[in-house]
C-alpha positions in Angstrom: 249.9 182.9 175.2 246.4 184.3 176.2 245.9 187.9 177.0 246.7 188.8 180.7 243.8 189.7 182.9 245.8 192.6 184.4 249.0 194.1 183.2 251.2 196.9 184.4 253.6 198.4 181.8 256.3 200.6 183.4 253.8 202.2 185.8 255.0 205.1 187.9 253.0 207.1 190.5 254.2 210.5 191.6 253.4 213.0 194.4 254.6 216.7 194.6 257.0 217.3 197.5 258.2 220.9 198.0 258.0 221.7 194.3 259.5 218.4 193.1 257.8 215.3 191.8 258.7 212.2 193.8 257.9 208.7 192.4 256.2 206.5 195.0 256.2 203.7 192.4 259.0 203.5 189.8 258.5 201.7 186.5 256.5 198.7 187.9 255.7 196.0 185.3 253.9 192.7 185.7 251.2 190.6 184.1 248.8 188.1 185.6 247.0 185.4 183.6 243.6 183.9 184.4 243.9 181.2 187.1 247.4 182.4 188.1 248.5 184.2 191.3 251.1 187.0 191.6 252.5 187.8 195.0 253.5 191.4 195.9 255.9 191.0 198.8 257.5 193.7 200.9 257.4 195.6 204.2 255.3 198.6 205.2 255.9 201.5 202.8 257.2 199.2 200.0 254.4 200.2 197.6 252.2 197.1 197.7 249.0 198.8 198.7 249.7 201.6 196.3 249.5 199.1 193.4 246.2 198.1 194.8 245.0 201.7 194.7 246.1 202.0 191.1 244.1 198.8 190.2 241.0 200.1 192.0 241.4 203.6 190.3 241.3 205.2 193.8 244.5 207.1 194.0 244.4 210.1 196.4 243.9 213.4 194.7 247.5 214.5 195.3 248.9 211.4 193.5 248.9 210.8 189.8 249.9 208.1 187.3 252.9 209.9 185.9 254.0 207.3 183.3 253.2 203.8 182.0 249.9 202.0 181.3 247.5 199.7 183.1 245.8 197.2 180.8 242.8 195.1 181.7 242.0 192.1 179.5 244.3 193.6 176.8 242.8 197.1 176.8 244.4 200.2 178.3 242.2 201.5 181.1 241.9 204.8 183.1 241.2 205.1 186.8 237.6 206.0 186.1 237.2 202.8 184.0 238.8 200.6 186.7 236.4 202.1 189.3 233.4 201.0 187.1 234.8 197.4 187.1 235.0 197.2 190.9 232.7 194.5 192.4 232.0 192.9 189.0 235.3 192.3 187.1 237.6 193.3 189.9 237.1 192.5 193.6 239.1 193.1 196.8 239.6 191.0 199.9 240.7 193.5 202.6 243.1 193.1 205.5 240.9 193.7 208.5 237.8 191.5 208.3 236.0 192.7 211.4 236.4 196.4 210.5 235.4 195.7 206.8 231.9 194.4 207.7 229.1 196.7 208.9 228.5 196.1 212.6 224.8 197.1 212.6 223.8 194.9 209.6 223.4 191.2 209.5 225.5 189.1 207.1 222.4 188.6 205.0 221.7 192.3 204.7 225.3 193.0 203.7 225.4 190.2 201.2 222.0 191.2 199.8 223.3 194.8 199.3 226.3 193.6 197.5 224.2 191.2 195.3 221.8 194.1 194.4 224.7 196.1 193.1 225.7 193.1 191.0 222.2 192.9 189.5 221.2 189.5 191.1 217.4 189.2 191.3 215.9 189.6 194.7 214.2 186.1 194.5 217.6 184.4 193.9 219.7 186.2 196.5 219.0 183.9 199.5 220.0 180.8 197.6 222.9 182.6 196.0 224.2 183.6 199.5 223.9 180.0 200.8 225.8 178.7 197.9 228.6 181.2 198.3 228.9 180.6 202.1 229.0 176.8 201.5 231.7 177.3 198.9 234.0 179.0 201.5 233.4 176.2 204.0 231.3 178.1 206.6 229.2 175.7 208.8 225.4 176.1 208.9 225.1 178.9 206.2 221.5 179.7 207.1 222.5 180.5 210.7 225.5 182.6 209.5 223.2 184.8 207.4 221.3 185.9 210.5 224.3 186.9 212.6 226.3 190.1 213.0 230.0 190.5 212.5 230.8 190.8 216.2 229.3 187.3 216.7 231.8 185.7 214.4 235.5 185.0 214.6 238.1 186.8 212.5 238.4 183.7 210.3 234.7 183.4 209.7 234.5 187.1 208.8 237.3 186.7 206.3 235.5 183.8 204.7 232.4 185.9 204.3 234.5 188.6 202.6 236.0 186.0 200.2 232.5 184.8 199.4 231.4 188.3 198.7 234.5 189.0 196.5 233.7 185.9 194.4 230.0 186.6 194.2 230.3 188.6 191.0 232.5 185.9 189.4 235.3 188.5 188.9 238.2 188.2 186.5 240.6 189.6 189.2 240.8 189.3 192.9 243.2 191.6 194.9 243.8 190.1 198.4 245.5 192.7 200.6 247.2 191.0 203.5 244.1 188.7 204.0 245.7 186.6 206.8 247.8 189.2 208.7 245.5 189.5 211.7 244.8 185.7 211.9 246.4 182.9 213.8 248.3 180.2 212.0 245.5 177.6 211.8 243.0 180.1 210.5 245.6 181.5 208.1 246.2 178.1 206.6 242.4 177.5 206.2 241.9 180.9 204.6 244.7 180.4 202.1 243.3 176.9 201.2 239.8 178.4 200.7 241.2 181.2 198.5 243.2 178.8 196.4 240.3 176.3 196.0 237.7 179.0 195.0 240.2 180.6 192.6 240.9 177.3 190.9 237.1 176.6 190.5 236.5 180.1 189.0 239.9 180.4 187.2 240.3 183.9 188.6 243.5 185.9 188.5 244.7 186.7 192.0 247.2 189.4 193.3 248.2 188.5 196.8 249.7 191.4 198.8 251.7 190.1 201.8 254.9 190.7 203.8 255.4 187.0 204.3 257.8 185.7 201.6 257.4 182.1 202.7 253.6 182.1 202.4 253.8 183.8 199.0 256.2 181.2 197.7 253.7 178.4 198.6 250.6 180.2 197.3 251.8 182.2 194.3 253.0 181.3 190.8 255.2 184.4 190.6 256.5 186.9 193.2 257.5 190.5 192.9 259.5 191.9 195.8 259.1 195.6 196.3 261.1 198.1 198.3 260.2 201.8 198.5 258.3 201.7 195.3 260.8 199.7 193.3 260.5 196.1 192.1 263.9 194.8 193.2 263.3 191.1 192.3 260.7 189.3 190.2 260.4 185.6 189.2 259.0 182.2 189.9 257.9 182.0 193.5 259.9 178.9 194.4 263.1 180.4 192.9 262.7 183.7 194.8 262.2 181.8 198.1 264.8 179.1 197.7 267.5 181.3 196.0 266.8 185.0 196.5 269.3 187.0 194.5 268.6 190.6 195.6 270.1 191.5 199.1 266.6 192.7 200.2 264.9 189.5 199.2 267.6 187.6 201.0 267.1 189.8 204.1 263.3 189.2 204.0 263.7 185.5 203.8 266.2 185.2 206.6 264.6 187.7 208.9 262.0 185.0 209.7 263.3 182.2 212.0 263.3 178.7 210.5 260.8 176.3 211.9 262.9 173.2 211.0 266.5 172.4 210.5 269.5 174.5 211.7 268.6 177.7 213.5 270.6 180.7 212.4 271.0 184.1 214.0 268.6 186.6 212.4 270.3 189.3 210.4 269.3 192.8 211.4 268.8 195.5 208.7 270.1 198.9 209.8 268.0 202.0 209.5 264.4 202.1 208.1 262.7 202.3 204.7 263.1 205.8 203.2 260.2 208.3 203.5 259.1 210.9 200.9 262.0 213.3 201.7 264.6 210.5 201.5 263.1 209.3 198.2 263.4 212.8 196.8 267.1 213.0 197.8 268.1 209.5 196.7 268.9 209.4 193.0 270.2 205.8 193.1 269.0 202.6 194.7 266.6 203.2 197.5 267.9 200.2 199.4 271.6 201.3 199.2 272.0 202.7 202.7 270.7 199.5 204.3 272.4 197.1 201.9 275.4 195.0 203.1 276.8 194.7 199.6 276.5 198.3 198.4 279.2 200.0 196.4 279.8 203.6 195.1 277.6 203.1 192.1 274.5 202.1 194.1 273.8 205.6 195.5 274.4 207.4 192.2 272.0 205.7 189.8 268.9 203.6 190.1 269.5 200.1 188.7 267.2 198.6 186.1 265.5 195.2 186.3 267.7 192.7 184.4 267.1 189.1 183.6 269.6 186.8 185.4 267.9 183.7 183.9 264.7 183.1 181.9 261.8 184.5 183.9 263.8 185.8 186.8 264.8 189.5 187.0 266.9 191.4 189.6 267.5 195.1 190.1 270.9 195.4 191.6 274.1 197.4 190.6 276.3 195.2 192.8 276.9 191.5 192.5 273.8 189.3 193.0 273.5 187.1 196.1 274.6 183.6 195.4 274.3 180.4 197.4 277.8 181.1 198.9 277.3 184.8 199.7 273.7 184.3 200.9 274.4 181.3 203.1 273.9 182.0 206.8 276.8 180.7 208.8 276.2 182.0 212.3 274.3 179.4 214.2 271.8 180.7 216.8 272.5 179.6 220.3 269.6 179.9 222.8 270.4 181.1 226.3 270.9 178.2 228.8 268.5 179.6 231.3 268.4 178.9 235.0 269.1 175.7 236.9 266.2 173.7 238.2 267.2 174.6 241.8 266.7 178.3 241.5 263.6 179.7 243.2 260.8 180.7 240.8 260.1 184.4 240.2 256.4 183.7 239.5 254.5 180.5 240.2 250.9 179.5 239.3 249.3 177.0 241.6 246.2 175.6 240.0 245.2 179.1 238.8 242.0 179.4 236.9 239.9 182.2 235.5 236.2 181.8 234.8 233.2 184.1 234.0 229.5 183.9 234.8 227.5 184.2 231.5 223.8 184.2 230.8 222.5 182.6 227.6 218.9 182.0 226.8 218.0 183.0 230.4 220.3 180.4 231.9 223.4 181.3 233.9 226.5 179.1 233.4 230.2 179.2 233.9 232.7 179.8 231.1 236.4 179.1 231.6 239.0 181.4 230.0 241.7 179.4 231.8 241.4 176.0 233.3 243.5 175.1 236.4 247.1 175.7 235.4 250.3 175.2 237.3 253.6 176.6 236.1 256.7 178.4 237.3 259.1 180.9 235.7 262.6 181.1 237.0 265.2 183.9 236.9 266.7 184.4 233.4 264.3 181.8 231.8 262.7 182.4 228.3 259.3 180.8 228.3 257.0 180.7 225.3 253.2 180.4 225.4 251.7 179.5 222.0 248.2 178.8 220.7 245.6 180.1 218.3 243.3 183.1 219.1 241.1 182.4 222.1 243.3 179.7 223.6 243.9 181.6 226.8 247.4 183.0 226.2 246.6 186.7 227.0 244.7 185.6 230.1 247.8 183.9 231.4 249.8 187.1 230.8 247.3 189.4 232.5 247.0 187.0 235.5 250.8 187.0 235.8 251.1 190.8 236.0 248.0 191.3 238.1 245.7 192.9 235.6 243.3 190.0 236.2 242.6 188.2 239.5 242.3 184.4 239.5 238.9 182.8 240.1 240.7 179.9 241.8 244.2 178.9 242.9 246.9 181.5 243.6 249.7 183.4 241.9 253.0 183.5 243.9 255.6 186.1 243.4 259.0 185.0 244.7 257.3 182.5 246.9 254.7 184.9 248.4 251.2 185.8 247.5 250.7 189.2 245.9 249.4 190.6 249.1 252.3 189.3 251.2 254.8 190.5 248.6 253.2 194.0 248.5 253.6 194.3 252.3 257.2 193.3 252.3 260.1 195.7 252.7 261.9 194.6 249.5 261.3 195.5 245.9 257.8 196.4 244.7 255.8 194.2 242.4 256.4 196.5 239.4 260.2 196.1 240.0 259.8 192.3 239.6 257.3 192.0 236.7 256.6 194.4 233.8 254.4 193.9 230.8 255.1 194.9 227.2 251.8 195.3 225.3 251.0 194.2 221.8 250.0 197.6 220.3 252.5 200.4 221.1 250.2 203.0 219.5 247.6 202.3 222.3 250.2 201.9 225.0 252.2 205.1 224.4 250.8 208.6 225.3 250.9 210.5 222.0 251.5 213.8 223.9 254.7 212.7 225.7 258.2 212.7 224.2 260.3 209.5 224.1 262.3 210.8 227.1 259.2 211.4 229.1 257.7 208.0 228.2 260.6 205.8 229.1 261.0 207.4 232.5 257.3 207.9 233.2 257.4 205.7 236.3 260.1 207.8 237.9 257.7 210.6 238.3 256.5 208.7 241.4 259.9 208.8 242.9 260.6 212.1 244.8 264.0 213.8 244.8 265.0 212.8 241.2 266.1 215.9 239.2 265.2 216.5 235.6 268.9 216.0 234.6 268.9 212.6 236.4 265.8 211.6 234.5 267.3 212.7 231.2 270.4 210.6 231.9 268.3 207.6 232.8 266.3 208.1 229.6 269.5 208.1 227.5 270.7 204.9 229.3 267.4 203.1 228.6 267.3 204.3 224.9 270.9 203.0 224.4 269.9 199.6 225.9 267.1 199.1 223.3 269.0 200.7 220.4 267.2 204.0 220.0 269.4 207.0 219.0 269.7 209.8 221.6 268.4 212.4 219.1 265.0 210.5 219.2 264.5 211.4 222.8 262.6 214.6 222.0 260.4 213.0 219.3 256.8 212.0 219.9 255.3 208.5 219.0 253.7 209.8 215.8 257.3 210.6 214.5 258.5 207.0 215.1 258.3 203.8 213.1 256.5 200.8 214.4 259.7 199.1 215.5 260.9 202.3 217.2 257.6 202.6 219.1 257.9 199.0 220.3 261.5 199.6 221.5 260.2 202.6 223.5 257.6 200.3 224.9 260.3 197.9 226.0 262.6 200.6 227.4 259.7 201.9 229.5 259.2 198.5 231.0 263.0 198.2 231.7 263.0 201.5 233.6 262.5 199.9 237.0 264.9 197.1 236.2 262.3 194.3 236.4 263.4 190.7 236.7 260.6 189.4 234.4 259.1 190.8 231.2 255.7 189.5 230.0 255.6 190.2 226.3 252.1 189.8 224.8 252.2 189.4 220.9 254.7 192.3 220.7 256.0 191.4 217.2 252.8 190.2 215.6 252.1 193.5 213.8 255.6 194.3 212.8 257.5 193.9 209.6 259.9 190.9 209.6 263.1 193.0 209.6 261.7 195.0 212.6 260.6 191.7 214.2 264.2 190.4 213.9 265.5 193.5 215.7 263.0 193.1 218.6 263.8 189.4 219.0 267.5 190.0 219.0 267.0 192.8 221.5 265.1 190.5 223.9 267.9 187.9 223.6 270.6 190.5 224.3 268.6 191.9 227.4 268.3 188.3 228.7 272.1 187.7 228.2 273.3 191.1 229.6 270.8 191.9 232.3 269.5 188.4 233.1 265.9 189.4 232.5 263.4 186.5 232.3 260.8 186.7 229.5 257.4 185.1 229.1 256.7 185.5 225.4 253.1 185.2 224.2 252.7 184.4 220.5 250.9 182.5 217.8 254.0 182.3 215.7 255.8 179.0 216.3 259.0 180.0 214.5 259.4 183.0 216.8 258.9 180.8 219.8 261.5 178.4 218.5 264.0 181.2 218.1 263.5 182.9 221.4 262.4 180.4 224.1 263.9 177.3 225.8 260.6 176.1 227.1 257.1 176.2 225.5 253.5 175.8 226.6 251.0 174.9 224.0 247.5 176.1 224.9 244.0 175.2 223.5 240.7 176.3 224.9 242.1 177.6 228.1 244.3 174.7 229.0 247.9 173.5 228.4 247.8 170.5 226.1 251.6 170.1 225.8 254.7 171.6 227.4 258.4 171.0 227.5 261.8 171.8 226.0 261.1 173.8 222.9 263.4 171.8 220.6 262.0 168.5 221.8 258.3 169.6 221.5 258.9 171.0 218.0 260.9 168.0 216.8 258.5 165.4 218.1 255.1 166.8 219.1 253.0 164.4 221.1 249.6 166.1 221.1 247.6 166.2 217.9 246.8 169.9 218.4 250.6 170.7 218.5 251.0 168.8 215.3 248.1 170.8 213.8 249.8 174.1 214.8 253.1 173.1 213.3 251.5 171.9 210.1 249.8 175.2 209.7 253.0 177.2 209.3 254.4 177.7 205.8 257.5 175.6 205.5 260.9 177.0 204.6 261.2 174.7 201.6 258.9 175.6 198.7 258.8 172.0 197.5 256.8 171.0 200.6 253.0 171.1 200.3 251.2 173.8 202.3 248.6 174.2 203.6 248.6 170.6 204.9 245.7 168.3 204.0 244.3 168.6 207.5 243.5 172.3 206.9 240.2 171.4 205.2 238.3 174.5 204.1 234.9 172.9 204.6 235.5 172.2 208.2 236.1 174.1 211.4 239.0 173.2 213.5 236.7 171.2 215.8 235.3 169.3 212.9 238.7 168.6 211.3 240.1 167.2 214.6 237.2 166.4 216.9 239.3 164.6 219.4 241.5 167.7 219.9 239.0 170.2 221.0 237.2 169.4 224.2 233.8 170.9 224.8 234.1 174.2 226.6 232.1 174.7 229.8 229.4 177.2 229.0 
């Protein structure tokens, strides 16, 4: 066998904590050959990006490589030696494409700077850039070179970063969550581009991701990490189809299936251990969340052991099997309201347009074309589409953050103005919005108790004790421990922050929650907790939910009715199960084909996701010209 491009041999990384050395990575071993792809899979805090830092030689000053060796092309290398290889032999594709490009330089200037560091002669740089941009499927490369990052989509920026990464013909590419911030269509296109360019250059690739399904379709081998430990490692298809470690099984099944039987999502208790917990846990770091733990698990850390050729598992208990790992609890969606019930919110030919000036000419651009829809009490409605399709515009019109340019929004049969003048409940008691980013939505200077009852400050006569009791009640509803009431947002995990966000929206007992991409930035186990929470609130409190998402599997799990949006208009709508089983519109089929299948034997990305075309070019009949 040839020498691996990159190899980790029992690598550990330590940090001092209160006089003790705590291992953030424990005895990590893997090897990646030329032309092969290794997937590093796990949630936030698992240690994936720490491995990337070791490869780049850019460990923070308080961390050190405490044991093991890193080998590059057969030779042991130090951090300083790895840093000298960056850009030439080793290249990175970062997670956030827009923030990774310089906003004040054109794409040409940035690529020229990179090529200068690689030693490409000035006279050759323009042609070199055009070839690289053509290779990653960007239309009209000469025009692209003269543009700035803010003038491009996230997918276009990511293609440019891939082109720059491959410019030096590197031996190793590290792609750190390269599709996390992208919609499913763009994600499929980026993955296809990455694979095609890799195969042409025969580059070794390390793909860092939290999506086990995507990794199984893209990678040759997968290593599942938890709190710095590799808990399972083996052929990608094996790890997806028959995960043997309880954490691998939980990762796989925390994502709703897009096809076949729909099972209830398992919820992992607690959160991943932090530094203090790692210091105090001598045994398996997953033990306190593990459904199959025994007394041995918390006493000693298990070693990776081969369960079959090429497949290793680190578990002191019995491995998961097809029988123990089988999900048996079928997921039953709420029935929803009868057709006779009066709508909570109704759109009557609602549209939203903007006046824009281009090349000295004023014209009209539609963010939302005339749309009619209704949401009834207790109904779960999904709105799905790629970025820029108009989903968030619908949400903001529904809660009154935007005003329609045409048509009207009715709340319980009345216009907003009539409803506000009525003697009944206020608009905020009928509709509340849960925003996508809890870090931006929550005041960092307020405690959890203050945040969830913030709206009650406007109600005179309520004592501090009554507010505290209300806060305890709301926290219990969303599954937050009472001792978290005095904490601040910075002391909470991402899932806890989002639950605080939901609890605050529930404070006035609304009849409708509008949730705008509220699980898109969360780990899959936390996503499962939030989805199950919304279903429980719907069942117990009768709260209707309008759920905005680009994740079709989540829509299938949560919603009884779905609207598919493209370029500001609804192209298909109906019962979720029927739309997903037999989509009628080509764009709906394109969306469904862009999601990684549950079965690793199926080909993904689908052939339609051509890297050399935009979505408009790949399916010209699907994308009507936008009024500009």
